[in-house]
Structure formats: structure tokens, C-alpha cells
C-alpha positions in Angstrom: 179.6 133.4 149.8 182.5 132.5 152.1 185.0 133.8 149.6 183.1 137.1 149.2 182.9 137.6 153.0 186.6 136.9 153.3 187.5 139.3 150.6 185.2 142.1 151.9 186.6 141.5 155.4 190.2 141.9 154.2 189.3 145.2 152.5 187.2 146.4 155.4 189.8 145.9 158.2 192.3 148.5 156.9 189.5 150.9 156.0 188.2 150.6 159.6 191.7 151.2 161.1 192.0 154.4 159.0 188.6 155.6 160.2 189.6 155.0 163.8 193.0 156.7 163.5 191.6 159.7 161.7 188.7 160.4 164.0 190.8 163.1 165.7 190.9 165.0 162.4 187.5 164.1 160.9 184.7 162.7 163.0 183.5 159.7 160.9 180.8 157.5 162.5 181.8 153.9 163.3 178.6 152.7 161.6 180.0 153.6 158.2 182.5 150.7 158.0 179.9 148.3 159.3 177.2 149.4 156.8 179.9 149.4 154.0 180.8 145.8 155.0 177.2 144.4 154.7 176.4 146.5 151.6 179.6 145.2 149.8 178.7 141.6 150.6 175.1 142.1 149.3 176.3 143.9 146.2 179.0 141.3 145.3 176.7 138.3 146.1 173.9 139.8 143.9 176.3 140.5 141.1 177.7 136.9 141.2 174.2 135.3 141.4 173.0 137.5 138.5 176.0 136.6 136.4 175.6 132.9 137.0 171.9 133.0 136.2 172.5 134.9 133.0 175.3 132.5 131.9 173.3 129.4 132.8 169.9 130.3 131.6 169.9 133.3 129.3 173.1 132.9 127.2 172.2 129.4 125.9 168.8 130.6 124.8 170.3 133.7 123.0 172.9 131.6 121.3 170.3 129.1 120.1 167.7 131.6 119.1 165.5 130.6 122.1 165.3 126.9 120.9 167.2 125.4 123.7 165.0 123.1 125.8 165.2 122.9 129.5 165.6 119.2 130.4 164.7 117.2 133.5 166.5 113.9 133.6 164.8 111.0 135.3 167.6 108.8 136.7 170.8 110.2 138.3 172.7 107.0 137.8 175.5 106.2 135.3 173.2 106.4 132.3 171.6 109.8 133.4 175.0 111.4 134.1 176.3 110.2 130.7 173.3 111.8 129.0 173.7 115.0 131.0 177.4 115.2 130.1 176.7 114.8 126.4 173.9 117.4 126.5 176.3 119.9 128.1 179.1 119.0 125.6 176.9 119.0 122.5 175.6 122.5 122.1 174.0 121.6 118.7 171.5 119.3 120.5 170.0 122.4 122.1 169.3 120.6 125.3 170.1 122.2 128.7 169.9 119.7 131.6 168.8 121.7 134.7 167.8 118.9 137.2 167.6 115.2 138.0 165.0 113.2 139.8 165.9 109.9 141.4 164.1 107.6 143.9 167.5 107.0 145.6 167.1 109.3 148.6 170.8 109.3 149.3 171.2 111.3 146.1 168.8 114.1 147.2 170.4 117.6 146.9 173.6 116.1 145.5 175.0 117.4 142.2 176.1 115.4 139.2 177.9 117.2 136.4 177.0 120.3 138.3 173.3 119.5 138.0 171.2 119.1 141.2 169.0 116.1 142.2 165.8 118.0 143.0 163.5 115.2 144.1 162.0 111.8 143.4 159.7 110.5 140.6 156.7 111.7 142.7 158.0 115.3 142.6 158.1 115.5 138.7 155.0 117.7 138.3 156.1 120.2 140.9 159.7 120.4 139.5 158.5 120.8 135.9 156.3 123.7 137.0 158.8 125.3 139.3 161.8 125.1 136.9 160.0 125.7 133.6 161.0 122.3 132.3 160.4 121.8 128.5 161.1 118.1 128.3 161.6 115.0 130.6 164.2 112.5 129.5 163.9 109.0 131.1 167.4 107.6 131.4 166.9 104.3 133.3 167.8 101.6 130.8 168.0 98.9 133.4 164.8 99.7 135.3 161.6 97.6 135.0 158.5 98.7 133.1 156.7 99.4 136.3 159.1 102.2 137.2 158.9 103.6 133.6 155.1 103.5 133.9 155.2 105.6 137.1 157.4 108.2 135.4 155.1 108.4 132.4 152.1 108.8 134.6 153.7 111.7 136.4 155.0 113.2 133.2 151.5 113.2 131.7 150.4 115.5 134.6 152.6 118.2 133.1 152.8 120.3 129.9 156.4 118.9 129.3 157.1 116.4 126.6 158.8 113.2 127.6 161.1 110.7 125.8 163.3 107.8 126.8 166.7 106.1 126.5 166.1 102.5 125.3 166.4 99.5 127.5 169.9 98.2 128.0 169.3 95.1 125.9 168.4 97.4 123.0 171.8 99.0 123.1 174.1 96.6 121.3 177.2 98.7 122.1 176.2 99.0 125.8 176.8 102.8 125.5 174.2 105.5 126.2 173.9 108.5 123.9 171.4 111.3 123.3 171.2 110.1 119.7 169.3 107.1 121.0 166.6 109.1 122.7 163.1 108.2 121.3 159.5 108.4 122.2 158.2 106.2 125.0 156.6 103.0 123.6 154.4 100.4 125.2 157.4 98.0 125.2 159.0 100.3 127.7 156.0 99.9 130.1 156.2 96.1 129.9 160.0 95.6 130.0 161.6 93.6 132.8 165.1 93.9 134.3 167.9 92.9 131.9 168.6 89.2 131.5 171.8 87.8 132.9 173.4 85.7 130.2 176.0 83.1 130.6 178.0 84.5 127.8 180.9 82.0 127.9 178.4 79.1 127.5 176.8 80.8 124.4 180.2 81.7 123.0 181.3 78.1 123.3 178.9 76.9 120.7 178.8 79.9 118.4 182.3 81.4 118.2 184.1 80.5 115.0 181.1 78.4 113.9 179.1 78.5 110.7 175.6 79.5 111.7 172.4 79.1 109.7 169.4 81.2 110.6 166.1 80.4 108.9 163.4 83.1 108.7 166.4 85.5 109.0 164.3 88.4 107.7 161.6 88.0 110.3 161.4 89.8 113.7 162.9 86.9 115.7 165.3 85.7 113.0 166.8 89.1 112.4 167.3 89.7 116.1 169.0 86.3 116.5 171.4 87.4 113.8 172.1 90.6 115.7 172.6 88.8 119.0 174.9 86.0 117.6 177.1 88.7 116.0 178.3 89.5 119.5 179.8 86.0 119.8 182.0 86.1 116.7 180.6 83.4 114.5 182.8 82.4 111.6 180.0 82.9 109.0 176.3 83.5 109.1 173.9 82.1 106.5 170.8 84.3 106.2 168.1 82.1 104.9 164.6 83.4 104.0 162.1 83.4 101.3 161.2 87.1 101.5 163.8 89.0 99.6 162.6 92.4 100.8 163.0 91.6 104.5 166.4 90.0 103.9 167.5 93.1 102.0 166.4 95.3 104.9 168.4 93.1 107.3 171.5 93.2 105.1 171.4 97.0 104.9 171.3 97.1 108.7 174.2 94.6 109.1 176.3 96.6 106.7 175.7 99.8 108.7 175.8 98.5 112.3 177.8 95.2 112.2 180.2 95.7 109.3 182.6 93.0 110.5 180.0 90.2 110.3 180.7 87.7 107.6 177.5 86.4 106.0 175.9 85.1 102.9 172.3 85.4 101.7 170.2 82.4 100.5 166.7 83.0 99.3 165.0 79.7 99.9 161.7 78.3 101.2 162.2 75.6 103.9 159.7 73.4 102.0 162.2 73.3 99.1 164.2 70.2 100.1 166.3 70.2 96.9 167.6 73.8 97.4 168.0 73.3 101.1 170.2 70.2 100.5 172.5 72.2 98.2 172.8 75.0 100.9 173.8 72.4 103.5 176.3 70.8 101.1 177.8 74.1 100.0 177.7 76.2 103.2 178.3 73.4 105.7 176.4 75.0 108.7 177.4 73.8 112.1 174.6 75.5 114.1 171.0 76.0 113.1 168.4 78.4 114.5 165.0 77.6 112.9 162.8 80.7 113.1 160.9 80.3 109.8 157.2 79.7 110.3 153.7 80.7 109.5 152.4 82.2 112.8 149.1 84.0 112.2 146.3 82.0 113.8 143.3 83.2 111.8 145.2 82.8 108.5 146.2 79.3 109.3 142.7 78.4 110.2 141.7 79.4 106.7 144.7 77.7 105.1 145.6 74.7 107.3 147.5 72.9 104.5 150.0 75.7 104.4 150.6 75.4 108.1 151.4 71.7 107.6 153.6 72.3 104.6 155.6 75.1 106.1 155.7 74.6 109.9 155.7 70.8 109.9 157.3 69.6 106.6 159.7 72.5 106.5 161.0 71.5 110.0 161.1 67.9 108.9 163.4 68.9 105.9 165.7 70.9 108.2 165.9 68.1 110.9 166.7 65.4 108.3 169.5 67.5 106.8 170.8 68.5 110.2 171.0 64.8 111.3 172.7 63.9 108.0 175.3 66.7 108.2 175.9 66.2 112.0 174.9 69.7 113.0 176.2 70.4 116.6 173.2 72.5 117.7 169.7 72.8 116.3 167.4 75.3 118.1 163.8 75.3 117.0 161.6 78.4 117.8 158.2 77.2 119.1 155.3 78.9 120.7 153.1 78.9 123.8 150.2 78.1 121.4 151.7 74.6 121.0 150.4 73.9 124.6 146.9 72.4 124.5 146.5 73.8 121.0 143.2 75.2 119.9 144.5 76.4 116.6 146.0 74.8 113.5 149.0 77.0 113.9 149.6 75.9 117.5 149.1 72.3 116.7 151.5 72.5 113.7 154.2 73.9 116.0 153.5 71.1 118.5 154.1 68.5 115.7 157.3 70.4 114.8 158.5 69.9 118.4 157.9 66.1 118.0 160.1 66.2 114.9 162.9 68.0 116.7 162.6 65.3 119.5 163.0 62.6 116.9 166.1 64.5 115.6 167.5 64.4 119.2 167.1 60.6 119.2 169.4 60.4 116.1 172.3 62.3 117.8 175.3 60.0 118.0 178.2 62.4 118.8 176.8 64.8 121.4 174.6 66.8 119.0 171.9 69.0 120.6 168.4 69.3 119.2 166.0 71.5 121.3 162.8 73.6 121.0 162.2 76.9 122.8 158.6 78.0 123.5 157.6 81.6 124.2 154.6 83.8 123.9 153.9 86.9 121.8 156.8 89.1 120.9 156.3 92.9 121.3 156.5 94.8 118.0 157.0 91.8 115.8 155.6 91.9 112.3 151.8 91.3 112.3 151.6 91.5 116.1 149.0 93.4 118.0 151.0 96.5 118.7 151.7 97.7 115.1 148.0 97.0 114.4 146.9 99.1 117.3 149.2 101.9 116.3 147.8 102.0 112.8 144.2 102.1 114.2 145.1 105.0 116.6 146.7 106.9 113.7 143.5 106.5 111.7 141.5 107.8 114.6 140.1 104.5 115.8 138.4 102.5 116.8 141.0 100.2 118.3 139.7 96.6 118.0 140.2 94.3 121.0 138.9 90.7 120.8 137.6 90.5 124.4 138.0 92.7 127.5 139.4 89.8 129.5 141.8 88.5 126.9 145.4 88.3 128.2 148.7 87.3 126.6 152.2 86.7 127.6 154.6 89.2 126.1 158.4 89.5 125.7 160.5 92.0 123.8 162.3 90.8 120.7 165.9 91.2 122.1 164.9 89.5 125.4 163.4 86.5 123.6 166.3 86.2 121.2 168.8 86.3 124.1 167.0 83.5 125.9 166.9 81.4 122.8 170.7 81.6 122.5 171.0 80.8 126.2 168.6 77.8 125.8 170.9 76.4 123.1 173.8 76.5 125.5 172.1 74.4 128.2 173.0 71.3 126.2 170.1 69.1 127.2 169.4 67.1 124.0 165.7 66.7 123.2 164.5 69.3 125.6 161.5 71.6 125.1 162.4 74.8 126.9 159.8 77.2 128.2 160.8 80.8 128.7 159.7 82.8 131.7 157.3 85.3 130.1 156.6 87.1 133.4 153.0 88.1 134.2 150.3 88.0 131.5 149.2 91.3 130.1 145.6 92.4 129.5 145.2 93.3 125.8 142.7 96.1 126.4 144.9 97.7 129.1 147.8 97.6 126.5 145.5 99.3 123.9 144.6 102.0 126.4 148.3 102.6 127.2 149.1 103.0 123.5 146.3 105.5 123.1 147.6 107.6 126.1 151.2 107.4 124.8 149.9 108.9 121.5 148.7 111.9 123.5 145.0 110.9 123.3 142.4 109.8 125.8 140.8 106.3 125.5 137.0 106.3 124.9 137.1 110.1 124.3 139.5 110.6 121.4 139.8 107.0 120.4 137.1 104.4 120.9 137.8 100.8 121.8 135.6 98.1 120.1 135.3 94.5 121.2 135.1 92.1 118.2 134.7 88.7 119.8 137.1 85.7 119.9 138.1 84.4 116.4 138.4 80.7 115.5 141.4 79.1 117.0 142.0 81.9 119.6 142.3 81.5 123.3 141.4 83.9 126.0 144.3 82.7 128.2 147.6 81.3 126.8 149.4 78.6 128.7 153.1 78.2 129.2 153.6 76.3 132.4 150.8 73.7 132.2 149.5 70.7 134.0 149.5 68.9 130.6 153.3 68.3 130.8 154.7 70.0 133.9 158.1 71.7 133.9 161.4 71.4 135.7 163.9 74.1 136.5 167.1 74.6 134.6 170.3 76.3 135.8 169.0 79.6 134.3 166.3 81.3 136.3 164.4 82.4 133.2 164.3 79.1 131.4 162.3 76.0 132.4 162.1 72.6 130.7 158.9 70.7 129.8 159.0 67.1 130.9 159.8 64.7 128.1 157.4 62.1 126.8 159.7 60.4 124.4 159.7 60.2 120.6 156.3 59.4 119.0 155.9 55.9 117.5 155.8 55.6 113.7 156.6 59.3 113.3 157.8 59.1 109.7 154.7 57.1 108.6 152.4 59.5 110.4 154.1 62.5 108.8 153.6 61.0 105.4 149.9 60.5 106.1 149.6 64.1 107.3 151.3 65.4 104.2 149.0 63.4 102.0 145.9 64.8 103.7 147.3 68.3 103.5 147.7 67.9 99.8 144.0 67.2 99.5 143.2 70.7 100.7 140.2 69.5 102.7 140.1 71.6 105.9 138.1 69.3 108.0 140.2 66.2 107.0 143.3 68.2 107.8 142.1 69.2 111.2 141.0 65.6 111.9 144.5 64.4 110.9 146.0 67.0 113.2 143.8 65.8 116.1 144.9 62.2 115.5 148.5 63.5 115.7 148.0 65.8 118.7 145.3 64.5 121.0 145.3 67.8 123.0 144.3 69.7 119.9 140.7 71.0 120.5 140.2 72.8 117.2 138.7 69.7 115.5 134.9 69.7 115.8 134.8 66.2 117.4 137.7 67.0 119.7 137.4 67.8 123.3 137.1 71.6 123.5 138.0 71.7 127.1 139.8 75.0 127.1 136.9 76.9 125.6 134.6 75.5 128.3 137.1 76.5 131.0 137.3 80.0 129.6 133.5 80.3 129.5 133.3 79.1 133.1 135.8 81.7 134.2 133.7 84.5 132.6 130.4 83.2 133.9 
């Protein structure tokens, strides 16, 4: 406007002088130049505003046959401005960013990439209505799940669709792109702020090393492979018994991590002969042991398989790792190993004892540790994929108990902390990951239904099925059973050591013999004799069940 006023003034001054000088010849009213001045400003301002509006809002729609979507970006930080820049640059995306929202009040009314910050998260419904927004893009990859939940709740009050840029730990490249935009998932509502890794410590035991990952095709195993690729291992041995999952991982590696050197070994960890040949031929220096049977109800029905796989498979790997002087052995354990009520949890507790024995055999600074954590969001067979399938089928969504809670962690977050735990170099430690606050399973189910665009209890019913054998209402990580100590990493704690079990080899042989009998009750009794805190045996002390019932009374 300043430029228009200046230009009109420059043109009006000589015109006014001519009028004044010519009044002796023609009597022209002095009001004429004044009226002309204001009319010219009004006309030019209107023309400019109309042109800008047409260029900004109408031309893109005409060029794209009316398919261009008007975008509100939640987050005016570095990620949000990168997304806006790419939208403006990439016309084929048919996305026109028209406004930001951000809770940082210092950004209010500022412009980024020429796009104004129109308000805060609270203002989303009004902005969508006022500016005819078609879609909301959440671009806050470093924010907590609580902030994402607030944005989703406000977005659901509008007719606009909403999607999200993944969390920062999901972006291996560290770069943000509109190609990564996806639908909001329940993982986004539960995520925490990114973990600060001591990358030099991790690099020191992985770089230029030959790394073996068991269960490499599984959710945790495959993510460990992705994460260690950042630290330049010399060679990665992908070991798993499921050829389909390994094949899927290899396709991903070839597309996304083409420089990673690897080999594939299809092998069951129970197969000592084949494992021995792999250790002799591939000469691993670091082992991440993620292979395990993990489904509680299935292992209750098949306890011998939990013993063969989770216990004897770990025994095979530890014996070979001791024999071949592995520098680091990291065993993936579970919160269900604490005061176990299930065969699966007890079998993982025995596996921890085996790893502790391995640590006692270390003679040259080798590190043998276990890492416990809770449920992993989105892992195969976990509750979220099951809920999604049930929602897609129209329900009901089956929840064990309205008060059941679980600790959850995303797959990348858990895998990063596993790598960090291996770098803490406390031989024989059982590490416990900070899982954050426990999550109510029914609340998670309701969130998933809402994210699917449906209403709980109206569109999709929720059905309570009752606690199954071996299940707990409340998982335990930091328990009075052992107690924990802090480590130098704020997200990793260490369970207090009790020393190596006496006569471990003899007791394992007895357990194996009982497992070979296939007698479920005898197997559970043998587990109870091995793990006194196991309450799944009928003569055991079912203390945790009684405590849960007291809490519900």
C-alpha cells in the first residue's frame, strides 16, 4: 500500500499544480485532484489484491482441474517449513499450503515461506472453517504423543482430513519430505520425545565388526538391523528360520540400505550343529539375540516349545559365543520375565540366567547383557494389528479386561535403546528400559476406532473377553522383586544382580528332559523349581493374581 500511495502522490502533485495554474482559464474545483487521489489508491489497491487472490487461490485450482487441496500445517518449525517449501515447489503434489498453526506464541502472525501463522492448536477448527481448509498436515516429528493427540482431537472437530509426518526416529535419513506423509496411527498418540543416543559409544562396538542378529526377520530383529546399519558394521549375518520374513527384510535392505554388506542364514537357534558352522564360517564378533517365541497363550498350550526355543536356543548361542570370544552379546528379554505368571515369561527369565552364566565366563572384557522391555507397538502378533483387523471387519474389538494396562514402546525406540544398552559395558547386567507410563488397552482400542473415522460403541462395539491363562492385568518393570539402579543413560536402568545360579548346566539338562516328555504340568513344575517367582504352576504362590483381584475389589 505504501508503494501505491507514493506512486499516486507523485502523479497527483503535477496534476494538482496544472489545475491551480489553469484556474484563470478553466475553473476546475480543487476537490477534483483530491477525489482522484483517493479513487486512484482504491482502484490500484483493489486491482492488486484481486490479482494476488486470483494467482494464489484460483490459478492453482484451474491448473490442477480443481484437485489442489488447501493445506493447514500444524507446526511452523523446521519440519513444517520444509514441508511447505516442498509443497510449493512440487506442483504435482496438488497441495497448496495456506496457513500454519503453532503453540509458540512468538510465531503468531509471522510468515514462513510466505505462509502466515494463523493461530495455535486450539484455533484449528476456526481456521479450517474460515480458510476452507481441505487437509491438516501434522509436521511435528519431535513432539510427544500428547501434543499429537491434542491436534487429532481438534482436527476431528472439522470436516478436513488429517495426516502426519512420521516421528524423527522413523526417518532414517533425518530428512522430512511430503512423500513420507501418512495417516495418523495410534503409535503417534503414544510416542515420546526422541531418545538421545550416545552414538560414539554405540559406534565403538559395532563399526567394522561382524554382527549376527538372530530373529532378523522379526519386528525387533529387523529394526536392529536397520539401526546398526547407521554405524557401519563390516558385515551383518541375518539369521532366522522364517524365510518369508527374511526375504522381505532383504528386499527392504536392497532398496533402502544398498551399501549394507550382509549374508542370509536360514537356521533355527535350536539347531546346534548348523549354528556351530555359522559361527565357524562367519566369525561374528557381536550378537543381538532377538529370536524367541513370545505369544503367552500359545506357549501356555505348548510349554515344551518355549523351553526348546527360548531356553535351549539361548543356551546354544551363549555356549558358542563364549567359545568364539564374542565381544558383545545382547539378549532381548521381556517385562514378563518379572514375577512371571506365564510359561513364556518364565522361559525368558531362565534365558536371562543363561546370559548371566555367559558373563561369568568372560575372560578378556567380553560383555554379556540382557535388555528387558514391554510390548512393542505394531510388532507382529501384537494387539494393534489385531484391533485394526477387527475394526476393518466391523467389530467387535475384543479387550481382555477394562482395567488391563501394558507398557508400550515403538519398535525404533526399543531397538535404539537395545543398541545403547550394549554400549554401557556392564558385564552380566540385566537392563530395564524406561517404558514411560502404562497404557490402558481399552483406551487404545477406542483411539484406534476413532482414527478409523468411526465412533466406539456406536459404529464398533467393544467386547470384554476375560483374562487368559498366564496373562497379567498389570505388567511390572521396576519391581520390588529385584530393585533397580540408574545407569548413565536416563532411559536405561539396571536390575540388581543376584549372581549365577548354582548347578545351572545340570538344571538345564533336567529341564530339557522334562520338556521332551511333553507333560504340561511336569514342565510347569520344573519351571517353578527353576524360577521360584513363577506363579503359573498350580502349587505355586499366585500372589500377583491375588493382588490384581484386590485392586479390582
